[in-house]
N, C-alpha and C positions, 0 to 999 in steps of 0.2 A: 556417359555423356556428361561433360561438365559445362557449367554456364559462367563464363567470364573469369572465374577465379580457380586456377589449377591447384593452388595450394590448399584450398578449402576441401576439395575432393567430395563435394556434396552433389549427388546426382540430381538432374532435373526431375521434378515431380510430374507425374502424369495425372491430369485432372480426372476426378470421378464424374459420373453422370450428373449428379445434382450440382456439383461445382460448376460445370459447364452451363447448366440450365440457369443458375443464378448469375453467372458472369454475363451471359447473353442479355439478361434483363438489365443488369447494372450498366452495360455499355450504352443503353438507350435512355435511361432516366435515373434520377437520383433515387437511391434505394437504401433501405434498412434491411440488412440480411439477418434473419433470425434462424440460427442453427445451434445445436447443442455443443457442449464442450467436447473438444477433440475432433470435431467434424471437418476442420480445415478451412475456417473462415479467412484466415490470413492469406492462404494460397489464392483465394478468389481475388483478394486485394492485389496480389502479385500479378495475376492475369490482367487486371484492369490497369495497373501501372504500365505493363508492357503494351497494352492496347493504345494508351495515350502517350507513349514514349516519344513520339516525334515532336511533341509540344515542349519537352524538357531538354531536348538536345541543343547544345549551343550555349552561348554566353547569356547570362541573366541580364547583364548590362545592355545587351543588344536586343532584348525582347523575349528571350526564351523564358518559359515559365518553370515552375518548380512543383513537385508533388510533395504534399505535407501529410503526415500521419500524426494524429495526436492521441494520447492515452492518459490514463488517470494516475499511474504510478511509475516510479523510476524503474523498478525491475521489469515491468511490462514494456516500457519504452525500449530498454536495452535488448530485451528478448526479441521484440518485433523488428528492430533494426537489424539484428543478426540474421533473423529468418529471411527477411526481404533481401538483404545483401547477398545471401547464399544462392538466391534464385534469379538475380538480375545482374546485368553487366554495368549498371550505372553506379555512381558514387553515392553511397548511403551513409548518413551520419546521424547519430542520436544526440540529443541535447537535454540536459537537466540542470537543476540548480547547483549540483556539486561541481560543475565545470566553471562556476563563476559567471554564468550568463547574465545574471542580474546587473553586472557591472560592464557588460560589453557595450561599446558605442556603435554607431552606424557603420563606421569603417570596418570594424571587426566582423559584424554580421554580414556585410556585403562580401567580405572575403569568403566567409563560410557558404553563403548562398551561391556565390559564383562557382565554387569548386565542387559543390555537392548538388546532384539533381534531385535526390530524395531526402527529405528531412523528417526525422521521427523525433517527437518531443513531447514533454509533459504539456498538457493543455494550457496551463498558465503561462508557460514560456512563449507559446505561439500567440496567446492573447496579448502579452506584453509587446511582442514584435509588431502586432497590428496597432496597438495603442500608441506606440512610439513612431509609427509610420516607417519602420524599417522595411516593411513589406506590405503590399496591399493584397486584399483578398482576391482581386482580379489578376494578380501575378501568380496565382496558384491554379494549376490546371485540374488537379484532383485532390480533394480533401477527404482523407480517410479518418473516421472517428471510431476508435476502438472502445468497446464497452460503452456504446453510445447512449445507453439508458440513463447515463448521468447527465444528459443534456436537458436539465430541468433547473428551475429556481435560479440561483445566482452562481451556479457552478461555472467554472471557466469555459467548459465546452458550450454551455448555453450562451455565454457572453460572446464567444467566437461566432456563433450562429446569429446572434443579434447584429453583429457587425456585417455579416453576410446579408441579412434581411434589410438592413439600412441601405446598403449599396444597391440592392435589387429594387427597393422602393424609390430611391432618389435618381436612379439612372437606368432607364429601361434598355439602354444599348450596352450596358456593362456585360463583359464576358466573364461570367462567374464560374467557379470550379464545379466539376461534377462532384456530388456528395455521395460517399459510401459509408454507411453506418454498419457496425458489426456488433452483435450482441447475442448472448445465449439466454438472457432473462430480461424481457422487455419491461416488466414492472417489478420494482424491488421494494415495495412497501405494502403494508396491509391495506386492503381496500374492499369495499362492498362489490358484489357482482355487477350491480348496475353502474358502477364507476369505471369499469374496465374499458368500455368503449370510448369514453371521454379521454382516459389516460392515453390510450393508443393513438387517438386522434391528435391529442396535444403533442405527442412525440413526433408524429408525422409533420405537424405544422412547424415545430421547433427545428427540425432537420430539413424542412422543405423536401421531404422524401416520402416514398411509399414503402410500407412494410411488406416484406415478401419472405416466404420460406419455400422449401422444395416440395414438389408433388411426389418425389421419390422417397416416401416416408421410410420404407423398410431399408432402403439403401443407406439413408442417413443414420438410422439406428445402428447399423452394423459398424459405424465408425465413431460413435459417441460413447462416452462413459456411462456405465450402468451401476450406480452405487446401490448398495444394500443398506437401508437405513434402520438403525436400532436406537430407540430412545431410552435413556436411563434417567430415572428421577432421583433427585436428592433433596434433602431437607434444607430449607433456607436458614441462614444464620440469624439468630436472635441474640442481640447483645446481652440481654438479661440472663441468658442461659450459658454465656461464655464463662471461662474460668475467671477467678478474681484477678489473676495477673493480667489477662487480656483486657478486662474492664478497667483496670488501673491505667494501663497504657493508653487506652482510648480516652479516658478522662483527662490525662495529661495533654494529649494531642488536641483535644477540644479546648482546653484552657489556653494553649499556645495560640490556637486559631482566634480565640476571642481577644487575646492580647494584641495580636497583629492587627485585627480589624479595628481596634480602638486606638492604635498607635497614632501619635501626632507627627506632623511634618514628614509623612511618608506618602508618596504618590499613590493614588487609588489603584492604578494598574499594577504597581509593585506589590501592594497588599494582596490583590487578587491572585497574583502568580505565586506568592509565598503560601497563601491559604490553600491553593490548589495542591501544592507539594505536601502540605500537612494532611490534607484530605486523602491524598494517595496513600500515605502511610497508614491512616486509619482504615481505609478500605482494604489494604493488604492484610491487616489483622482480621478484619471482619470476614472477608471473602476467602482468604487463603489459609488463615490460621496463625498460631503463635510463631511457628518456625520461620515462615516467610516474613511475618511482621518484624521479627528481630532484624533480619537482613535489610528490610526496607529502612528501618531506623538507622542502622549502621551506614548504609550507602548514602543516605541523605545527610547524615551528620557530617560525613566527609565533604559532601558537595557544598553544604552551607558554609563550611569552614573555608573552602577554596574560593567561593563567591565573595565572602566577606573580605578576604585579603585583597581581591582585585577591584573592589567597589570604590568608586571615587566619591560617592555621596556618603559623608561621614555618619549621618544618622541611620541610613539604610545599612551601612556596614556594621554599625553597632547593633542594630536589631538582628541581623543575620548571625553575628557572633553570639548574641544572647541565645538565639534558637539553637545554634550548634552546641552550646554549653548544656542546655537543657536536654537535648537529644543524647549528648554524651552520658548524662546521668541515667537516662532511660536505657541506653545501650548497656550500661554497667549492670542495671537491674536484670535486664534480659540475659546477660551473660551468666549471672549467678543462678538464675532460674534454669537456664539450659543445661547447667551441670547435672541437673536431676533428670534430664531427658535420656531415656534409654533408646528410644526409636523415634526419629522425626515423624513417622507416619501417625504416631499417637497425638501429634500436636499440629494437625492440619484440619481444615474445615471439612464438612461432610462431602461437599462436591469435589474437593481435591482428593479426598479418600476414594471416591468412586473412580476418579480418573486414574489414580495409582493402581486400583484394582484392574482396570482395563490394561494398563501397561504391564502389570504382573502376569496377566493371562497370556500375553504374547511371548513370554520367555521361551516357550517350547517351539515356537514357529521357526521354520528353517531360515527364513529371511524376513526380518521385521523392519519396516520403515513407516513412520507415521507422522502426520501433520496434526498439531494441536493448536486450534485457533482460540484466541482470547480477545477480550475487549480492549484492554489497555496495554501500553508498552511495559509498564511496571510489572503487570502480571506475567507477561512473556519472559521478562528478565528473571523474575523470582521463581517461576515454575521450572525454568530451565536449570537454575541453580539447585533446586530441590531434586530434580531427576539425577543430576550429576552427583549430588551428595549420596543418594541412594546407590548409585552405580559403584561408588568407591567404598561404601560401607556395608553393602548387603549383596551377597552372591546371587540372590534371586532377582536382583535388578542389574546384573552385570551387562545386560543387553540394552540398558536405558540411556546410553550416551546421547547427549542432547545439546543443542545450541538454539539461539533465538534470532529472529529477524523482525524488525519493526519498520514502520514508515518514517520518512524524514519529515522534519518540521522546522520551518524557518525560525519559529519562536521557541527556542530551546531553553529559555531561562528556567532554572529549577527542574529541568528534565534530565535526570541522571542517565536514562537510557540513551537519549539523543547524544549526550556528551561522550558516552563510552562505546556506543555501537556506531562507529563512523560508516558512511555509505560504502566505502571500498571494502571494509571488513565484512559488511553484510553481503556484498556481492560475492566475496570469497566463500562465505558461509553457505550461500545458496548453491554455488557450484560444487562445494564439498558434499552437500546433501545429495545432489544429483548423482555424484560419483558413488554414493553409498558409504562415505567415510564415517558417518554416525547415524543413529537410528531414529531419533525424534527431533523434529523441527517445530519449535513453538513460535507462533507468528500472530501478529495482529492482522487486520483486514488487508494489509498490503499484498498478501498472496491469495486473497479470496478469488480474484477475478483474472482469468486469462494466463497467468504465469505457469509455465510448464515446470513441474518438479519431478 
């Protein structure tokens, strides 16, 4: 049985007992559904979209409403739009910054809202729509908030709900949307046991909703992931214990940072951005080791050279050119030093060495596919390069083919990874990993939540 799209050939899903239970609750009141990863929270959202579908049928200009789903990352937005589109007969469209939505005017948005009944977007995009009055919260019949535990502080999800709360407070007759929050982890920060109740209550207030999970605990467990956790310890890096070569590189980078900080006639924001790039190189040496440190210096050397050529501010261009020249000198020293390297594994930090040991142990597995999470984009880029180097130079790592994926950032000044890993390329990388075309995907937090891999 197909639903609306014969070409997709995706069968209609049959709801499980606990999905029906939570769907019935969400039909009646604003709800935050708490279910584990893989349990099918999105399908409950699909059921609710269908339940309220009569409100989104017809012309938006003539009073029909629209269903909106917001998420925290671009990959998740695209995944959810695809999943919903396969199960409903309405027009579903995803929106994110890569589409140039920041520059769309009212007319363009009205065209999109008129032809699509379900809009899936990054939370900030929807917040911008509300702030520009391209759409009102009262013109939305159902607001689905994926990974809704982010609805705190100044996050865009929280700002969307502040808009909702403001309308509710100022107009008691306003027809506000049904709220459906989805999450597998209600609290994502360290807290004392006595703080838990308040944090849960705060989330309910923020979303004007009630937390709920299923009574069918064993049934839910059968459909959620069950990871086996192993903790490996590593020795922290102490600069004083590093090689003389590494200490020399760090000393030069610290000197450049001081020179940038004290430079005259350079805007404070530009100084901060340049210092951040220099700090990233230093951290690459400290956290990942000499081999990765050299690549970090080489990549940023080229990047500074490119930026200096296109910079209209002559003083800033001159400073970038100076940094590029000094990095070129360091790169030359690294190149000479690396000629003495026999094996890259001897020139990485202890915790990277532990990671390589794990990768090495998987060589005998019949089918190995792994996700490696890192804190920074630079680490993702460099670790992926290291695994590829080992794959090409060491038969024992022939199975370690690797690529990386990172989040997008509107402020990409001095961010090598953002300039080289364009969103379309990263989308292709994720699809390629799903097909099993390579073995290890190194990622920042962009894949931590909700994305199917």
